[in-house]
Backbone as CSV, one residue per row, in Angstrom:
resi,resn,N_x,N_y,N_z,CA_x,CA_y,CA_z,C_x,C_y,C_z
1,MET,143.081,33.380,39.123,142.293,32.945,40.904,141.379,31.968,40.055
2,THR,141.776,30.768,41.174,140.909,29.543,41.203,139.492,29.558,42.141
3,LEU,137.958,29.321,40.535,137.141,29.629,41.583,136.097,28.415,42.418
4,ASN,136.092,28.954,43.630,135.523,27.629,44.257,133.823,27.728,43.776
5,PHE,133.381,26.382,42.468,132.432,26.389,42.256,131.316,26.794,43.609
6,LYS,131.762,25.143,44.344,130.587,24.367,45.114,129.780,26.111,46.408
7,LYS,131.326,26.561,46.385,131.430,27.723,47.547,130.493,29.246,46.953
8,ILE,130.434,29.009,45.907,130.029,30.383,45.337,127.933,29.504,45.133
9,ALA,127.536,28.592,44.946,127.040,28.022,45.032,126.042,28.134,45.760
10,GLY,126.584,27.909,46.782,126.325,27.902,48.529,125.396,29.096,48.398
11,LEU,126.155,30.165,47.972,126.175,31.356,48.771,125.156,31.820,48.115
12,PHE,124.648,31.212,46.477,124.348,31.908,45.699,122.873,31.045,46.122
13,MET,122.507,30.197,47.020,121.193,29.415,47.314,121.496,30.113,48.630
14,GLY,121.632,30.410,48.965,121.604,31.048,50.659,120.938,32.279,50.246
15,ALA,121.406,32.944,49.307,120.674,34.800,49.748,119.439,34.300,48.717
16,LEU,119.372,33.177,47.638,117.817,32.976,47.155,116.848,32.277,48.042
17,ALA,117.408,32.042,49.099,116.296,31.168,50.076,116.475,32.639,51.372
18,ALA,117.259,33.478,51.417,116.745,34.735,52.424,115.731,35.490,51.897
19,PHE,116.007,35.636,50.605,115.007,36.213,49.951,114.014,36.157,49.671
20,THR,113.887,34.884,49.811,112.316,34.135,49.353,111.708,34.208,50.849
21,ILE,112.556,33.865,51.747,111.970,34.041,53.078,111.412,35.665,53.633
22,SER,111.911,36.630,53.245,111.972,37.630,53.282,110.498,38.019,52.614
23,THR,110.332,37.890,50.961,108.846,37.723,50.314,108.003,37.601,51.110
24,SER,108.324,36.269,51.335,106.897,35.521,52.024,106.509,36.483,53.189
25,VAL,107.329,36.642,54.232,106.958,36.977,55.603,106.280,38.429,55.514
26,SER,106.789,39.485,54.124,106.551,40.653,53.576,104.944,40.474,53.350
27,ALA,104.646,38.897,52.661,103.359,39.265,51.692,102.519,39.063,52.755
28,SER,103.108,38.031,53.725,101.720,37.359,54.833,101.319,38.996,55.799
29,LYS,101.940,39.820,55.567,101.314,40.655,56.948,100.453,41.417,55.972
30,THR,99.227,40.714,56.118,97.964,41.551,55.624,97.007,41.940,56.363
31,LYS,97.612,41.587,57.981,96.382,41.471,58.773,96.333,43.021,59.425
32,ILE,94.725,43.639,59.707,94.605,44.745,60.210,93.950,44.453,61.562
33,ALA,94.489,44.831,62.569,93.609,44.508,64.216,93.401,45.828,64.817
34,ASP,92.512,45.819,65.660,92.408,46.628,66.830,92.114,45.718,68.238
35,VAL,92.786,46.534,68.678,93.346,45.888,70.035,93.207,46.640,71.339
36,SER,93.456,45.715,72.615,92.943,46.520,74.253,93.600,46.112,75.267
37,GLN,93.496,46.287,76.428,93.844,45.007,76.775,92.961,43.746,77.267
38,TRP,91.671,43.944,76.207,90.644,42.915,76.158,91.434,41.701,75.448
39,GLN,92.484,42.172,75.340,93.695,41.265,74.254,94.900,40.243,75.247
40,GLY,94.877,40.940,76.252,95.600,40.230,77.258,97.089,40.559,77.077
41,ASN,97.976,39.860,77.033,99.270,39.820,76.868,99.738,39.540,75.539
42,ILE,99.738,40.809,74.741,99.954,40.146,73.136,101.726,39.593,72.811
43,ASN,101.998,38.545,72.105,103.096,38.592,71.526,103.557,39.171,70.057
44,TRP,103.650,40.572,70.722,104.013,40.971,69.724,104.983,40.619,68.691
45,SER,106.077,39.817,69.118,106.843,39.240,67.929,106.054,38.256,66.871
46,LYS,105.123,37.741,67.788,104.350,36.765,66.697,103.615,37.437,65.802
47,ALA,102.518,38.386,66.448,101.919,39.342,65.989,102.141,39.958,64.785
48,SER,103.427,40.508,64.950,104.375,41.509,64.049,104.386,40.542,62.704
49,LYS,104.741,38.918,63.010,104.986,38.994,61.076,103.446,38.678,60.060
50,GLN,102.119,38.889,61.317,101.109,38.976,60.329,100.247,40.379,60.304
51,LEU,100.900,41.324,61.098,99.998,42.714,61.057,100.940,43.506,59.641
52,LYS,99.816,43.965,59.375,100.248,45.551,58.377,100.271,46.326,59.422
53,PHE,98.981,46.778,60.216,98.850,47.705,61.052,98.173,47.338,61.944
54,ALA,98.566,48.243,63.199,97.203,47.573,64.438,96.775,49.208,64.450
55,ILE,95.536,48.889,65.579,95.059,50.077,65.809,94.836,49.997,67.760
56,ILE,95.451,50.561,68.386,95.406,50.519,69.807,94.711,51.413,70.254
57,ARG,93.616,50.813,71.710,92.727,51.280,72.237,93.599,52.542,73.191
58,VAL,93.724,53.978,73.392,94.042,54.314,74.764,92.916,54.597,76.334
59,GLN,91.352,54.781,75.766,90.495,54.764,76.920,89.224,54.514,76.289
60,HIS,88.425,54.409,77.032,86.996,54.144,77.082,85.872,55.104,77.893
61,GLY,85.566,56.259,77.541,84.905,57.393,77.946,86.329,58.457,78.759
62,ASP,85.349,59.083,79.298,86.486,60.306,79.913,86.298,59.849,81.760
63,THR,86.853,60.898,82.461,86.649,61.113,83.572,85.365,62.349,83.676
64,GLY,84.362,60.987,84.958,82.989,61.838,85.052,82.220,60.914,84.495
65,ASP,82.486,59.766,83.219,81.526,58.567,83.085,81.927,57.825,83.842
66,ALA,80.705,57.063,84.294,80.376,56.004,84.938,81.911,54.447,84.910
67,ASP,81.413,54.351,83.774,82.550,53.514,83.293,83.864,53.955,82.642
68,PHE,83.749,55.156,82.850,85.216,55.411,82.346,86.620,54.808,82.651
69,GLN,87.501,54.299,81.749,88.678,53.683,81.767,89.845,53.990,80.854
70,ILE,91.257,53.775,81.100,92.195,54.169,81.162,92.655,52.792,80.599
71,ASP,93.091,52.221,79.138,93.320,50.944,78.578,94.196,50.618,79.329
72,SER,94.513,49.484,79.950,96.121,49.110,81.432,96.743,48.503,80.050
73,LYS,96.781,48.012,79.335,97.849,47.572,77.995,97.975,48.882,76.831
74,ARG,97.833,50.044,77.376,98.007,51.095,75.974,99.226,51.410,75.510
75,ASN,100.095,51.579,76.591,101.509,51.620,76.451,102.566,50.681,76.326
76,VAL,101.777,49.512,76.956,102.658,47.913,76.861,102.228,47.887,75.105
77,ASN,101.010,47.903,74.740,101.206,47.604,73.353,101.646,48.492,72.308
78,ALA,101.688,49.712,72.548,102.373,50.749,71.979,103.724,50.349,71.973
79,ASN,104.492,50.123,73.047,105.785,49.771,72.717,105.928,48.615,72.343
80,GLY,104.976,47.726,72.620,105.149,46.474,71.524,105.550,46.299,70.286
81,ALA,104.683,47.128,69.545,104.334,47.555,68.007,105.492,48.691,67.560
82,THR,105.712,49.093,68.366,107.035,50.109,67.974,108.423,49.311,67.908
83,LYS,108.855,48.499,69.409,109.321,47.920,69.233,109.776,46.283,67.934
84,TYR,108.588,45.615,67.074,108.489,45.264,66.097,108.261,45.952,65.182
85,ASN,108.556,46.916,64.986,108.029,47.508,63.718,106.652,47.600,62.903
86,VAL,105.545,47.918,63.383,104.594,47.433,63.266,104.176,48.803,63.395
87,PRO,103.613,49.323,62.523,102.975,51.146,62.369,101.746,50.829,62.898
88,PHE,101.010,51.892,63.625,99.628,51.637,64.436,99.146,53.198,64.648
89,GLY,97.836,52.818,64.869,97.229,54.155,65.404,96.370,54.185,66.788
90,ASN,96.110,55.054,66.954,94.996,55.018,68.561,93.852,55.796,68.819
91,TYR,92.674,54.761,69.216,91.737,55.173,69.152,91.304,55.278,71.160
92,GLY,90.239,55.726,70.823,89.500,56.265,71.593,87.633,56.310,72.132
93,TYR,87.414,55.639,72.590,85.715,55.707,72.785,85.062,56.051,73.521
94,ALA,84.418,57.074,72.629,83.737,58.003,72.993,82.171,58.371,74.003
95,GLU,82.439,58.793,74.829,80.963,59.217,75.230,80.741,60.413,75.743
96,PHE,80.310,61.085,74.495,80.387,62.648,74.691,78.722,62.982,75.684
97,SER,78.932,63.668,76.111,77.566,63.997,76.780,77.380,65.660,76.538
98,SER,78.393,66.463,75.658,78.162,67.998,75.393,79.362,68.120,74.616
99,VAL,78.863,69.687,74.214,80.598,70.139,73.289,81.377,70.040,73.987
100,ALA,81.532,70.844,75.254,82.838,70.762,76.039,83.060,69.569,76.419
101,ASP,82.843,68.372,76.760,82.477,67.254,76.971,83.430,66.888,75.465
102,ALA,82.988,66.886,74.823,83.620,66.191,73.624,85.254,67.306,73.621
103,LYS,85.521,68.081,73.698,86.287,69.116,73.394,87.599,68.459,74.626
104,LYS,86.826,67.812,76.241,88.091,68.078,77.060,88.421,65.847,76.751
105,GLU,87.481,65.605,75.735,87.392,64.127,75.992,88.564,64.005,74.516
106,ALA,88.728,65.380,73.870,89.782,64.973,72.980,91.218,65.605,73.316
107,ARG,91.177,66.840,74.221,92.013,66.425,75.104,92.909,65.829,75.850
108,ASP,92.000,65.149,76.713,92.674,64.143,77.353,92.935,62.997,76.469
109,PHE,92.568,62.610,75.503,92.959,61.485,74.781,94.277,61.575,74.136
110,TYR,94.855,62.771,73.599,96.060,63.070,72.894,96.749,63.158,73.713
111,LYS,96.726,63.657,74.817,97.808,63.168,76.066,98.154,61.973,76.654
112,ARG,97.273,61.182,76.213,97.346,59.959,76.998,97.551,58.593,75.640
113,ALA,97.307,59.231,74.376,97.896,58.538,73.295,99.498,58.578,72.951
114,SER,99.991,57.332,72.486,101.436,57.559,72.166,101.901,58.603,71.148
115,SER,103.165,59.212,71.571,104.021,59.885,70.382,104.322,59.135,69.307
116,ASN,104.148,58.266,69.368,104.456,57.104,68.092,103.117,56.761,67.074
117,ALA,102.223,56.977,67.722,100.963,56.555,66.705,100.769,57.049,65.390
118,ARG,100.644,56.574,64.346,100.797,57.237,62.894,99.305,58.310,62.943
119,PHE,98.451,57.979,63.283,97.332,58.396,62.971,96.414,58.428,64.799
120,TYR,95.183,59.005,64.567,93.943,58.690,65.586,92.506,58.966,65.088
121,VAL,92.020,57.938,65.978,90.699,57.446,65.321,89.398,57.898,66.962
122,LEU,88.863,58.634,66.353,87.116,59.273,67.153,86.358,57.843,67.223
123,ASP,85.835,57.004,67.773,85.350,55.483,67.942,83.917,56.359,68.682
124,ASN,83.291,56.423,67.950,81.616,57.050,68.140,80.677,56.577,67.508
125,GLU,80.452,55.827,68.903,78.868,54.318,68.728,78.420,54.249,69.870
126,HIS,78.272,55.444,70.583,77.804,55.349,72.340,76.986,56.870,72.329
127,ARG,75.973,56.575,71.939,74.747,57.825,72.320,74.274,58.111,73.628
128,LYS,75.023,59.143,74.085,74.927,59.694,75.512,74.066,60.833,75.723
129,GLY,74.685,61.952,74.917,74.348,63.209,75.409,72.922,63.647,74.915
130,SER,71.944,64.613,75.399,70.501,65.327,74.581,70.768,65.551,73.259
131,GLY,71.676,66.468,73.569,72.543,67.380,72.069,72.521,67.249,70.675
132,SER,72.749,67.322,70.047,73.191,67.561,68.228,74.755,66.472,68.590
133,GLU,74.754,65.158,68.006,75.622,63.946,68.024,76.587,64.564,67.382
134,GLN,75.738,65.079,66.055,77.276,65.978,64.867,77.672,67.139,65.211
135,ALA,77.219,67.721,66.430,78.090,69.081,67.605,78.973,68.580,68.026
136,TYR,78.794,67.185,68.516,79.942,66.381,69.620,80.697,66.078,68.754
137,VAL,80.578,65.447,67.627,81.616,64.722,66.229,82.704,66.086,66.271
138,ASN,82.102,67.293,65.797,82.214,68.395,65.339,83.559,69.115,66.295
139,ALA,83.231,68.991,67.413,83.775,69.628,68.580,84.651,68.904,68.670
140,TRP,84.607,67.481,68.935,86.393,66.590,69.290,86.935,66.763,67.759
141,LEU,86.531,66.674,66.952,87.450,66.883,65.668,88.030,68.724,65.539
142,SER,87.490,69.295,66.104,88.033,70.543,65.899,89.225,71.289,67.183
143,GLN,88.921,70.358,67.912,90.114,70.185,69.133,91.034,69.490,68.605
144,MET,90.700,68.438,68.110,92.074,67.809,67.677,93.232,68.302,66.797
145,ARG,92.162,69.193,65.870,93.226,69.921,64.340,93.939,70.736,65.251
146,LYS,93.317,71.211,66.487,94.754,72.406,67.152,95.582,71.755,67.806
147,LEU,95.778,70.158,68.096,96.383,69.352,68.670,97.315,68.817,68.173
148,THR,97.285,68.105,66.564,97.786,67.529,65.778,97.667,67.638,64.441
149,ASN,98.868,67.325,63.710,98.800,67.377,62.515,98.605,65.925,61.692
150,LYS,98.430,64.943,62.044,98.806,63.736,61.896,96.718,63.454,61.660
151,PRO,96.507,62.042,61.045,95.169,61.634,60.163,94.796,61.651,61.235
152,LEU,92.958,62.256,61.247,91.936,61.768,62.255,91.314,61.205,61.391
153,ILE,90.954,60.530,62.015,89.782,58.461,61.553,88.841,58.953,62.088
154,TYR,87.602,58.845,61.320,85.991,58.703,62.340,85.833,57.265,61.861
155,TYR,85.409,56.358,62.483,84.589,55.098,63.381,83.558,54.882,63.769
156,THR,82.690,53.980,63.478,81.652,53.634,63.783,81.278,52.491,63.134
157,TYR,79.573,52.709,63.163,79.209,51.341,62.607,78.339,51.420,61.302
158,GLU,77.500,51.375,60.679,77.089,51.931,59.074,75.665,52.176,60.002
159,ASN,75.017,51.187,61.283,73.914,52.106,61.139,73.820,53.145,61.998
160,TYR,75.084,53.188,62.724,74.911,54.395,63.663,74.754,56.175,62.758
161,VAL,75.560,55.791,61.708,75.782,57.114,60.862,74.275,57.229,60.210
162,ALA,74.034,56.247,59.641,71.986,56.408,59.630,71.015,57.334,60.714
163,THR,71.743,56.387,61.588,70.471,57.146,62.824,70.917,58.659,63.177
164,HIS,71.862,58.297,63.559,72.098,59.743,64.038,72.562,61.230,62.777
165,LYS,72.390,60.821,61.567,72.600,61.561,60.328,74.396,61.763,60.415
166,ILE,75.449,61.533,61.003,76.594,61.865,60.911,77.343,62.243,59.573
167,ASN,77.526,63.312,59.466,78.710,63.488,58.518,80.065,64.138,59.180
168,TYR,80.983,62.720,58.429,82.239,62.932,58.816,82.956,63.200,57.692
169,SER,83.151,63.558,56.810,83.637,63.518,55.652,84.872,65.014,55.872
170,ASN,84.484,65.790,56.805,85.949,66.205,57.468,87.199,65.791,58.150
171,PHE,86.794,64.659,58.459,87.661,63.450,58.799,88.999,63.276,57.990
172,ASP,90.028,63.347,57.927,90.944,62.436,56.995,90.381,61.030,56.051
173,GLY,89.725,60.625,57.073,89.190,59.419,56.655,88.451,58.638,57.186
174,SER,88.000,56.996,57.097,86.660,56.777,57.772,86.730,54.766,58.170
175,TRP,86.559,54.485,58.831,86.570,53.341,59.215,85.300,52.854,59.893
176,ILE,84.662,51.762,59.002,83.207,51.460,59.127,83.147,50.119,59.805
177,ALA,82.481,49.922,60.654,82.033,48.432,61.369,80.954,48.040,60.289
178,ASN,80.571,47.002,59.947,79.730,45.939,59.287,80.153,44.537,59.304
179,TYR,79.432,43.721,60.318,79.380,42.017,60.282,79.103,41.561,59.150
180,GLY,77.973,42.009,58.627,76.990,40.990,57.901,77.578,41.491,56.045
181,ALA,78.328,42.772,56.012,78.472,42.881,54.379,79.561,44.099,54.594
182,LYS,79.803,44.047,53.017,80.541,45.393,52.736,80.183,46.998,53.162
183,PRO,80.406,47.973,53.842,79.507,48.773,54.166,79.150,49.623,52.756
184,LYS,77.831,50.288,53.296,77.202,50.719,51.742,77.763,52.572,51.398
185,ILE,78.387,52.903,52.948,78.581,54.239,52.842,79.833,54.140,52.829
186,GLN,80.799,55.654,52.970,81.564,55.493,52.457,82.463,55.274,53.713
187,SER,83.250,54.526,53.049,84.367,53.665,53.862,85.947,53.383,53.895
188,ASP,86.840,53.882,54.155,88.422,53.571,53.574,88.858,52.238,54.428
189,LEU,87.934,52.038,55.408,89.044,50.542,56.451,87.830,50.101,56.337
190,TRP,87.371,48.651,56.493,85.856,48.037,56.953,86.285,47.325,57.762
191,GLN,85.679,47.301,59.003,85.939,46.263,60.286,85.043,45.316,60.142
192,TYR,85.284,44.041,59.478,84.740,42.780,58.990,84.064,41.594,59.925
193,THR,84.883,41.669,60.541,84.438,40.951,62.113,85.523,41.181,63.081
194,SER,84.623,40.413,64.540,85.224,40.869,65.922,85.357,38.953,66.533
195,LYS,85.222,38.252,65.423,86.075,36.884,65.796,86.993,37.025,64.938
196,GLY,88.142,37.102,64.697,88.969,37.241,63.869,90.463,36.475,64.525
197,ARG,91.175,35.637,64.443,91.987,35.122,64.826,93.629,35.800,64.127
198,LEU,95.007,36.027,65.271,95.736,36.738,64.818,96.905,35.611,65.775
199,SER,97.921,35.490,65.204,99.189,35.187,65.666,99.633,35.546,66.979
200,GLY,99.859,35.395,68.066,99.863,36.121,69.391,99.186,36.518,70.272
201,ILE,97.985,36.330,69.957,97.173,36.673,70.743,95.805,35.023,70.507
202,SER,95.572,35.205,72.446,95.053,34.144,72.686,93.074,34.623,72.378
203,GLY,92.101,33.699,71.468,91.204,34.080,71.492,90.802,35.174,70.391
204,ASN,89.550,35.334,70.373,89.218,36.599,69.414,89.873,37.885,69.049
205,VAL,89.644,38.578,68.123,90.017,39.731,67.876,89.636,40.802,66.863
206,ASP,88.881,41.834,66.713,89.003,42.665,65.616,89.611,42.798,64.341
207,LEU,89.204,42.287,63.428,89.979,42.715,61.510,88.831,43.027,60.984
208,SER,89.826,43.931,60.616,89.387,45.103,59.236,90.275,44.756,57.953
209,LYS,89.422,45.280,56.738,90.225,45.136,54.916,90.013,46.697,54.669
210,VAL,91.065,46.510,54.066,91.582,48.288,53.557,90.583,48.045,52.147
211,VAL,89.501,49.167,52.068,88.731,48.960,50.793,89.428,50.291,50.310
212,ASN,90.150,51.395,50.520,90.574,52.722,49.801,92.097,52.487,50.062
213,SER,92.795,51.871,49.559,94.452,51.438,49.802,94.853,53.312,49.926
214,SER,94.500,54.155,49.126,95.531,55.425,49.198,95.373,56.041,50.381
215,ALA,93.647,55.919,50.847,93.568,56.558,51.885,94.499,56.256,52.870
216,VAL,93.939,54.954,52.816,94.632,54.431,54.287,96.325,54.132,54.425
217,ASN,96.980,54.030,53.250,98.394,54.226,53.529,98.777,55.797,54.007
218,SER,98.041,56.467,53.511,98.323,58.003,53.879,98.020,57.967,55.722
219,TRP,97.479,57.041,56.025,97.193,57.266,57.388,98.732,56.864,58.060
220,LEU,99.081,55.650,57.236,100.780,55.138,58.058,101.989,56.184,57.624
221,LYS,102.021,57.316,56.680,102.655,58.212,56.613,103.184,58.273,57.621
222,THR,103.091,59.077,58.264,103.287,59.922,59.489,103.845,59.426,60.596
223,SER,104.942,59.503,61.516,105.607,58.618,62.077,106.313,59.719,63.332
224,SER,106.872,60.726,62.760,107.749,61.779,63.826,106.301,62.462,64.761
225,ALA,107.356,62.317,66.271,106.382,63.110,67.015,106.359,64.587,66.878
226,LYS,107.672,65.097,66.060,108.135,66.320,65.853,106.679,66.678,64.497
227,ALA,105.916,66.498,63.930,104.958,66.750,63.032,103.294,66.681,63.999
228,ALA,103.904,66.477,65.389,102.661,66.522,65.864,101.302,68.001,66.108
229,VAL,102.753,69.000,66.451,101.917,70.152,66.636,101.881,71.064,65.409
230,PRO,101.094,71.571,64.943,100.810,72.328,63.640,101.047,73.436,63.617
231,THR,101.590,74.044,62.547,102.399,75.225,62.469,101.607,76.359,61.359
232,TYR,101.139,77.570,61.633,100.651,78.337,60.863,101.440,79.593,60.068
233,PHE,100.798,79.788,58.868,100.673,81.089,58.437,100.744,82.557,59.520
234,THR,101.685,83.102,59.154,101.148,84.311,60.209,100.832,85.576,59.704
235,LYS,101.470,85.458,58.500,101.302,86.984,57.866,100.862,86.545,56.480
236,LEU,100.448,87.378,55.352,100.109,87.037,53.632,101.396,86.700,53.548
237,THR,101.335,85.846,52.113,102.294,85.498,51.048,102.722,86.898,50.103
238,SER,103.524,86.552,50.181,104.383,87.842,48.858,103.530,87.747,47.651
239,SER,102.750,86.158,47.278,101.783,86.747,46.064,100.326,86.492,46.703
240,LYS,100.004,86.913,47.548,98.759,86.838,48.152,97.922,85.816,47.618
241,THR,98.784,84.484,47.238,98.116,83.792,47.144,98.528,82.224,48.338
242,VAL,97.388,81.368,47.870,98.059,79.996,48.334,97.239,78.939,47.423
243,THR,98.129,77.468,47.840,97.376,76.484,46.925,97.082,75.452,47.984
244,ALA,95.503,74.977,48.367,95.441,73.903,48.849,95.828,72.475,48.523
245,SER,96.700,71.984,49.752,97.440,71.028,49.587,96.405,69.912,49.860
246,ARG,95.722,69.749,50.829,94.642,68.767,50.602,93.165,69.391,50.534
247,THR,92.486,68.133,50.366,90.978,68.419,50.616,90.736,69.586,52.260
248,ILE,90.172,71.086,51.740,89.473,71.595,52.915,88.228,72.200,52.613
249,TYR,87.996,73.125,53.641,86.353,73.615,53.002,86.852,75.161,53.362
250,GLN,85.873,76.066,52.947,86.104,77.657,53.138,84.621,77.834,54.087
251,TYR,84.542,79.334,55.117,84.075,79.350,55.584,83.460,80.790,55.926
252,GLN,82.035,80.819,56.137,81.503,82.107,56.119,82.013,83.240,57.383
253,ASP,82.837,82.477,57.956,83.029,83.003,59.100,84.199,82.463,59.853
254,VAL,84.952,83.426,60.911,86.544,83.078,60.938,86.697,81.633,62.138
255,ASN,85.293,81.818,62.656,85.106,80.693,63.778,84.453,79.389,63.698
256,PHE,84.706,79.376,61.473,84.606,78.099,61.226,82.886,77.385,61.943
257,LYS,82.717,78.333,61.786,80.487,77.626,61.939,80.009,77.714,60.805
258,ASN,79.878,78.276,59.730,78.944,78.413,58.871,79.699,77.952,57.758
259,ARG,80.234,76.570,57.445,80.656,76.177,56.270,79.824,76.398,55.260
260,ILE,80.657,76.615,53.784,80.359,76.855,53.068,80.255,75.872,51.483
261,SER,81.787,75.485,50.768,81.867,75.053,50.274,83.295,74.201,50.140
262,LYS,83.194,72.995,49.965,84.743,72.099,49.528,85.733,72.469,48.497
263,ILE,86.966,72.662,48.933,88.238,73.251,48.086,89.129,71.842,47.869
264,THR,88.956,71.445,46.541,90.323,70.674,46.195,91.323,70.651,46.675
265,ALA,92.041,69.511,46.353,93.758,69.948,46.828,94.138,70.206,45.185
266,GLY,95.432,71.299,45.268,95.520,71.635,43.778,95.107,72.732,43.795
267,LYS,94.295,73.465,44.105,93.167,74.779,43.988,94.336,76.095,44.807
268,LYS,95.031,76.704,43.433,95.344,78.147,44.240,94.230,79.219,44.522
269,LEU,94.262,79.883,45.542,93.098,80.992,46.163,93.764,82.074,46.145
270,ALA,93.400,83.228,46.113,93.625,84.414,46.345,93.248,84.677,48.146
271,VAL,94.042,85.775,48.366,93.402,85.565,49.728,94.057,87.265,50.250
272,LYS,93.355,87.987,51.099,93.146,89.120,50.738,94.193,89.839,52.712
273,ASN,93.970,88.650,53.344,94.066,89.647,54.826,94.152,88.309,55.844
274,MET,94.844,88.685,57.057,95.069,87.277,57.838,94.114,87.904,59.060
275,ALA,93.378,86.446,59.714,92.624,86.791,60.853,93.094,85.525,61.772
276,LYS,92.284,85.690,63.241,92.149,84.690,64.016,91.270,84.959,64.527
277,SER,90.860,83.245,64.581,89.510,83.231,65.474,89.360,83.202,66.780
278,SER,88.293,83.207,67.526,88.162,83.425,68.894,89.277,82.924,69.640
279,HIS,89.620,81.882,68.985,90.758,81.078,70.208,92.117,81.145,69.723
280,GLY,92.338,82.266,69.050,93.664,82.659,68.777,94.255,81.863,67.190
281,THR,93.556,80.773,66.887,94.128,80.595,65.438,94.262,81.017,64.405
282,TYR,95.062,81.295,63.683,95.068,81.684,62.303,94.641,81.204,61.052
283,ARG,93.879,82.486,60.226,93.233,81.756,59.310,93.375,82.546,57.728
284,PHE,93.450,82.465,57.087,93.300,83.319,55.656,91.815,83.755,55.507
285,GLN,92.076,85.318,54.643,90.812,85.712,54.721,90.694,86.073,53.095
286,LEU,89.885,85.124,52.374,89.986,84.780,50.966,89.238,86.531,50.127
287,ALA,89.679,86.190,48.640,89.128,87.597,48.136,87.801,88.105,48.377
288,ASP,87.406,87.164,48.082,85.650,87.340,47.893,85.252,87.187,49.935
289,GLY,85.958,87.009,50.865,85.821,87.662,52.171,85.328,86.453,52.708
290,ASN,85.469,85.190,52.615,85.008,83.488,53.077,86.756,83.359,53.962
291,TYR,86.665,82.451,54.948,87.874,82.151,55.110,88.260,80.719,55.241
292,ILE,89.840,80.598,55.089,90.489,78.870,55.128,91.310,79.066,56.352
293,THR,91.310,77.802,56.535,92.822,77.141,57.847,93.937,77.772,56.936
294,ALA,95.123,78.338,58.104,96.191,78.938,57.173,97.292,77.778,57.891
295,ASN,96.475,76.714,58.539,97.486,75.404,58.738,98.648,74.914,57.553
296,LYS,99.850,75.257,57.957,100.706,74.556,56.957,100.287,73.340,56.476
297,ALA,100.173,72.637,57.224,99.507,70.749,56.805,98.570,71.015,55.579
298,TYR,97.712,71.439,55.463,96.589,72.052,54.494,96.683,72.851,53.135
299,VAL,97.382,74.104,53.631,97.922,74.944,52.469,99.094,75.411,52.460
300,SER,99.236,75.684,50.873,101.113,76.277,51.134,101.401,77.273,49.956
301,ASN,102.202,78.037,49.977,102.377,79.824,49.091,102.969,79.191,47.708
């Protein structure tokens, strides 16, 4: 068989060029932007060339708030990101006035969010109620845990945490805004500017940088809508032991009001009984009488 050298060389150079372009495009996807209706009509085809992932607003407050607003571009942006293979999470700007309001806001936010969102974010930067801000944050988190297994992320400004003494360690990650310098508090993602630029968007956009890559990458893993519904152990395992799949906490009471200590991922625990919270959520009772979650996303047999 006679080989056509020019043809083979041409094919080789074409393949090399395609690989180079593909590598260049992949390497260029370094930006992380949070977007809302204020960015107008985003050209997702262009934006996708630069975006590592996006965080899309769903709502501002909730029904009953004077400035309540469902983001008019939430579905357009979710569909655009999905079409051009940009992973994304959803966030809701909170205006909590009570524990009950925080739970309602969580339920409404979840209903309005996209099923394609990889994670959900509590944007907690507006002090409204007269009660404990920590109690409101805990109520939102507890309600969302009942609705989804996807990662739940806490967002705020650095000084908001200090002012209101917020403990966000029970969330699956943190996203902290501080435009002057890298946050000094625990943060996996750092929102460093509100005046960033991104192809496909006219005007300014918030941009963030990864601080903890392993944590942030874990937010992006879950994409299936089927993973949104939590499943629980409903009876004791045959070995009467479970292993923590993630960091969890043990509580003195079945309703998880009195937290005792943290349990690290990989630790094996002896269990003696099944129990239910006042809302009907299954718990494991440990051999020492304390309680842990029976959520299969957090413990395994």
